[in-house]
Each structure stands twice: as C-alpha cells, then as structure tokens.
N, C-alpha and C positions, 0 to 999 in steps of 0.2 A: 509649495514646490520644494522647500528646504527638506521637509520630511521625506518626500519621494526620492530626492537625491540621496539622502542618508540611507534610505532603504535599499536603493539600487547598489550603492557601494557595498553595504553589508551583504546583500544577497549575492553579489558577484563573487565575494570571497567564499561564501558557502558553496556556490554552484561551480566554481572554477575547476574542481577536480574532475568533472565529467569530460573535459576536453582531452585529457590524456588517453581516453579510451576510444576517441572518435577518429584518430589518425593512425592507420597502420596499413600494411600491405597484404593483409590476410584476406581470405575469402569472405565476402560480405553479402548480406541480404537486407534490402531496405523496404520498409513498409510504412504506410500511413494508417494510423490507428485511432480509435475513439474508445475511451473508457467512460462508462456511465454507471455511477456507483451510489449505492444506498448504505448509510451507516445509521444504526439506531442503538441508543443506550437506554436501558431501563434501570433507574435507581431504585434499589430495594430497601436500603437503609443508609445510614450515614457513611458506612464503610463499604458495603457490597452493592454490586450491580451486575447486570447482564449486558454483554455486548453482542450485537448482531450486525451482519453486513452481507450484501450481495453485490458483486462486481460483474457487470455485463460488458465484457471486453470484446471489441469488434475490430476487424481489419478493413482496409479501404474506408475508414471513418465509421461506417455502419453497415456496409453491405454484406459482410460475411463474418463468421465466428473467428475469434482469436482464442479466447478462453471464457469460461464461466467459473466464478469463485464464490463459494458460500462459506462464511466463517462465523463461528459462535464462540463466546468465551465468558469467563467469570471475572469481573473486576474487583479489585480490592484497593481502596484508597488509604494509603498509610497516612497521608495528610494532603494538603492542597497542592503540593509540589511533586509528590511521588505516587505513581499509579502502577499496580501490578495487574497482569492479566494472564490467564492460561486458558487454552481451549483447543478446538478442533476445526480443521478446514477441509473442504472437499473441492477439488479443482478438476475441471475437464479441459484439456488442451486439444485444439483442432489443427489439422494440417494446412496452415495458412502460409502465404508467401511463396517465393520461388524455391526455398530450401526448408522443408518442414523440420520441426524439431525432432520428430520421430523418423528414424532412418528408413522405415517402410512407408512413410507418408500417410500414417494413420493417426486417428485421435487416440488419446490415452488418459486414464484417470489417475489422480493422485489423492491419497489420504494423508493428512498432515496433522501432527500435534505441535503446539507451540507454547512458549513461555516468554513473557515480555515484561520489561520495566520501562516506564517513561518518567523522565525527570524534566521539570519545567522551572523556568525562572524568567525574570523580566529585567531588561536593561533599557533605561530611559522609557521610550514608548514602544519598544520592540519586545514581543513575547518570544522566547526561545523554548523549544522542546527537543529533548534528546531521547530517541527510542532505541532500546537494545532488545533484540529478539533472537531466540534460539528456536530452530525448527527441526523436527524429526519427520522426514518425508518418505512415504512409501509410494514410490513412483512406478506406475504400471509399465510393464515391458513385455514385448512379444518375443518368445524364445526362438521362433522361426517364422518365416513367411506363411507357413502352412496353417498356423493356429489362427482362429477367428477373433479371439479376444485376449486381453492381457492375461498371461498365466504366471508371471513373475512380478514381485513387488519388492525389489531391493531397497534397503534403508539408506537414505542419503541424509547427511547432516548439513545444516547451513546456519550461519549467523548473519545477522543484519544490523546495520546501524543507520538511523535516519536523523538528520538535523533539520529542523523546520523553524522558520521565523515568520512572524506576521506582525503587521503594523496597521493601526487604524488610520483612515484617511481624514478623519475629523476627531477632535478630542484627543485625550491622552490614553484611552483604553477602549477595547472593543466591548460594546454593550448594545442594548436594543437599538435598532435602526442605524447601525454603523457599517459603512463600507470599509473594506480593508484590503490590503495586499498580503500575499503569502508566497513564500518560496521554500523549497525543500530539496534535499539531495539524500539519496539512500544507496548504500553500498551493500552488496550481497557477497558473501564468501563461503564457498563449500569446503567441507573437511570430512575426514573419515576414510575408511578403506575403499568405499565404493565411488569416491569422486575420481573422475577421469581427467579430461583436459581442462575442465572449468573450475579451478580453484577460485579464480575470479569468476563469479557467476553472473552478476547483473549490476547495473547502475541505473538509477532512475532520478530524473530531474523534473521539477515542476515549478511553474511561475503562474500564480493564480490571482484572480480578482474575486473577492467574496463579499457577501452581504449578510450581516448578522441581524435577522429579523427580530428575534426575541430569544429568550432562554431555551425555547423549544425547537427552534428552526434556524439553520444556517446553511447557505448554499454558496458554492464557489466553483469557478470554471476558469480554464485557461490552457496554456501550452504544456505539453507533456513529452518527455523524451525518455526512451527506454533502450538500453544497450544490453544485449544478452550474448554470452559466450556459450556455444554448444558444448555438450559433454562428449562429443565425438568429433573426429576430424575427417576431412574429405581430401583424398590424394595428399596425405601428410600435411595438410593445411588446416590450421585452426579456423573455425567458422564463427563469425560475429554477425549478429542481427542488430540493425539500427532502425528503431521505430520512432517516428515523430508523429504528433497529432494533438488531439483535443481530449481534455478530461473534464468531467462534470461530477461534482460531489454534492450529495444532498445529505445533510446531517440532522437527525432528530434526537432530542433528549426528552425522555419521559420520566417524570418523578412520581413513582408509585407510592412513595411514603406519604404524600399529601392526601391521597384518597383514603389511606388508612386513618390518618389523623381526622379527616372529615367524618368518617364513620364513627370514630370514638366520640367526637363532639356530639354527633347526632344521637348516639345512644345515651349519653349523659343528659342531653336536653330532654329526652323522652322520659 
C-alpha cells in the first residue's frame, strides 16, 4: 500500500496540469472514446531498430470511427537512457461527435513527418520517461463544399512533450511476470504561419494498469482523457472537445539480432 500511495502522489503532480483545460465557458463537445493500440519494435542491432504501430481509435467506446493512425520509424539508441526516432505517420480522421473537426463534416487524411527524442531515468522504484517530439503535418483540407476530396494540404507544425512514470506492484523493477501502474500526461502545441485558433492543440492524460509478461510482450489498459482545441471557431467562440474513455496498449518487442547470431553459430558448427 505504501508504494501505491507514493505512486498516486507522484502521478497526481504529473497529471494535475490537465485540470486547467477542463474548466471554461467556451463551446464544447463531449465524447466517450476507446483507443485500441498495437506497438511493435524490431531490434536490428545494438543501436538501430524499427518502430511500428497502429492505433484503432473509436468513438462511443467502439461503435464508430474516430481516427485511424499508422506510424513507422527508425530507432537509434544512443545509450540505455537516450532514444532517437524519426519517421512517417498516416492518419485518417472521421466526422465523429456533435461538432466534427472538419467544418464540412467530412473525413480527412493527414500525412505526417516526425522527429523524437526520449530520455529515461529512475527514481527509487519509479521509472520516468520524457518524450520530446516535433511534427510536420500535411493536413487534408477541402477548398470548397463542391470538391469531393481534399485538394489542399497546408503544412502545420506541432511540438509535443510527454512525461510518463511507471512503478512495479511487486519487487523493485519491472521484469518478467510483473504487474505495474503507469501514468502519463502529454501536451501538444502548434506553431507556424498556418496555425489558427489552436496554439494549444491538445492535452492527453492516462492512468493505466499493466502486466509485463516477458521481454517480448507487455499489455496495459486503463482510463484515458483527451482535450482537443479546434483550429476554427464557431460564432466567435473557441471550440474544445472533451473525450473520456478506455485505452488498451499491446506492446511487442522482437530481437532480430538473436536470429542472426543463431545462424552464425549454426554455420560455424556445420
């Protein structure tokens, strides 16, 4: 119980910032969402790897589309505490909720480039990670109601910072067959000439229960909150979307260097 209390106090400090965005008199749209996510990492060498993910984002928990996101990237491990990643993401956003993100009430596609650095450290039994990300977003837009598909892709810039902490529920570190708690908060800020009303772009908060089965598989699930500010206003009012719901993350790690070593040993033995 002592470690759970310690975790709750620390997590509360990390997650407190999202409360400031949840209280205002602006136009709002509220939804119940479910995010079901796959993350897969393929280790190619001691320094390099490939990151893959797909996020199946649903509204009304699972009944209708919110978004689909596919992301791939190349990892470079400077050391155990510093990770670099760069890559590409494809996103399809659908007209969900009472106030769709697109003013015409249509789905739209986004192509995204990103660069990321993640810093990790440990304090007592709590693991901390800090993720800094830059994104160059080519967001599909309809020039008029007469066109049938996006014919403009203006460039939007965004920076993100996420702090995440996690703590084992038994033992002093997360290893095989270890349950754990995790909490995170991520802030999104838009910048550049094409940013409109939403310099503050998003805030995401999660509180999760996880289980580390082994070095290849980790699953976590729990509460998720997303606050989104629209890039447009309605009747001179800024529009905020408040999404609460469930998130499920399945994380796979594949070490392809071992298969190479096995092949080399087999050749030598022959």
